[in-house]
C-alpha distance (Angstrom), angle and dihedral (degrees) to the residues before:
residue distance angle dihedral
Q1 . . .
V2 3.80 . .
Q3 3.82 112.4 .
L4 3.78 126.0 -177.4
V5 3.76 118.9 179.4
E6 3.85 120.2 -174.0
S7 3.77 123.2 -157.7
G8 3.76 140.2 163.3
G9 3.76 100.1 70.8
G10 3.79 123.2 133.3
S11 3.77 144.5 119.4
V12 3.79 122.3 -49.0
Q13 3.74 137.3 166.2
P14 3.81 122.6 -111.2
G15 3.74 110.3 -78.6
G16 3.79 92.6 28.2
S17 3.83 130.4 119.2
L18 3.75 137.2 -127.4
R19 3.79 133.2 -177.4
L20 3.78 117.0 -145.8
S21 3.75 122.6 -160.1
C22 3.80 131.0 -161.5
A23 3.81 116.9 -161.9
A24 3.83 111.4 -154.7
S25 3.81 128.5 -159.2
G26 3.75 139.6 158.4
F27 3.76 96.9 51.7
T28 3.81 141.6 52.0
F29 3.82 97.0 -81.9
S30 3.85 95.1 -171.2
Q31 3.78 91.0 61.4
Y32 3.84 97.9 57.5
L33 3.72 133.9 73.9
M34 3.78 112.2 -132.7
H35 3.75 135.0 -148.6
W36 3.76 137.4 -158.4
V37 3.81 119.5 -144.3
R38 3.77 130.8 177.0
Q39 3.80 135.9 -159.6
A40 3.80 120.4 -156.9
P41 3.80 118.4 -154.0
G42 3.79 110.2 -74.7
K43 3.82 93.7 2.7
G44 3.79 137.2 99.5
F45 3.78 128.4 -104.3
E46 3.81 116.8 -66.1
W47 3.79 119.9 -159.0
I48 3.77 109.7 -135.9
S49 3.82 110.1 167.1
F50 3.74 150.2 -8.8
I51 3.72 136.0 -165.1
N52 3.82 127.5 -161.1
A53 3.77 123.2 -120.2
P54 3.81 99.2 -95.7
G55 3.80 89.7 44.4
N56 3.79 96.3 -123.9
N57 3.82 98.5 111.4
A58 3.82 127.6 49.0
D59 3.77 134.7 163.8
Y60 3.77 133.8 -163.9
A61 3.74 141.7 -157.8
D62 3.82 114.0 -105.7
S63 3.81 89.6 -113.5
V64 3.86 91.2 66.5
K65 3.79 103.3 23.4
D66 3.82 113.3 128.7
R67 3.83 91.0 15.0
F68 3.79 104.3 59.7
I69 3.81 127.4 55.1
T70 3.80 124.7 -166.5
S71 3.80 120.5 -157.2
R72 3.77 138.9 158.0
D73 3.79 140.7 -149.4
N74 3.79 104.2 -148.9
A75 3.83 91.9 -178.5
N76 3.78 89.9 63.6
N77 3.76 100.4 27.4
I78 3.78 97.0 -117.8
L79 3.80 131.8 139.3
F80 3.78 120.2 -159.5
L81 3.79 136.9 -160.1
Q82 3.82 115.5 -166.2
M83 3.76 108.3 -161.9
N84 3.83 118.6 -166.2
N85 3.76 134.1 177.6
L86 3.80 92.1 19.6
T87 3.77 120.0 -161.3
P88 3.86 131.1 -167.0
G89 3.78 86.3 -101.6
D90 3.79 88.8 68.0
T91 3.84 91.1 63.4
A92 3.79 104.3 122.2
T93 3.76 147.0 108.5
Y94 3.82 108.0 -85.1
Y95 3.79 123.0 -147.8
C96 3.74 134.0 -172.0
V97 3.79 114.4 -145.2
R98 3.79 134.8 -168.0
V99 3.74 109.4 -142.4
S100 3.79 128.5 -179.9
T101 3.78 116.5 -117.9
W102 3.78 93.2 -113.5
N103 3.84 91.8 54.4
S104 3.83 96.3 42.2
H105 3.83 97.9 93.1
S106 3.80 93.0 47.3
F107 3.76 90.7 45.5
R108 3.81 92.5 53.4
M109 3.79 91.0 52.9
A110 3.83 95.4 46.0
P111 3.79 118.0 4.6
Q112 3.79 110.5 -143.9
R113 3.79 130.3 174.8
S114 3.77 90.2 -130.8
L115 3.85 91.4 62.9
G116 3.83 98.5 61.1
S117 3.76 150.4 2.2
W118 3.80 112.5 -83.2
G119 3.76 137.1 -158.8
R120 3.76 120.7 -136.2
G121 3.78 93.4 -104.4
T122 3.77 137.8 -123.1
Q123 3.78 124.7 -115.5
V124 3.79 121.5 -121.7
T125 3.77 119.2 -170.7
V126 3.79 122.1 -174.9
S127 3.74 116.8 -171.5
S128 3.79 141.4 128.2
């Protein structure tokens, strides 16, 4: 079955960096576009990034553009999220999500668990 396991979260000071990883198994990773979504305490899901199957096209929410970089290693079935210049507003649980191409647009507009396969998430806390 599809398994997505995020790692790399933790506590960091404002201005710091973290690199999240998402290990994928149970499906042909190289054939699927992948998304990152986060959920801040007491808030709904926020779409933050996607990357296409080959890994040569990515897009970002305005809130993270120019600070976050999504990449993937299709040979080893791993998705990455490099997060730079972190602020307290980035504090959230971060999820990687496999979403079918036909659901991708809808998922970007309003992330829902029913539209993809989700990992369990990794917590990122940014505070001084």
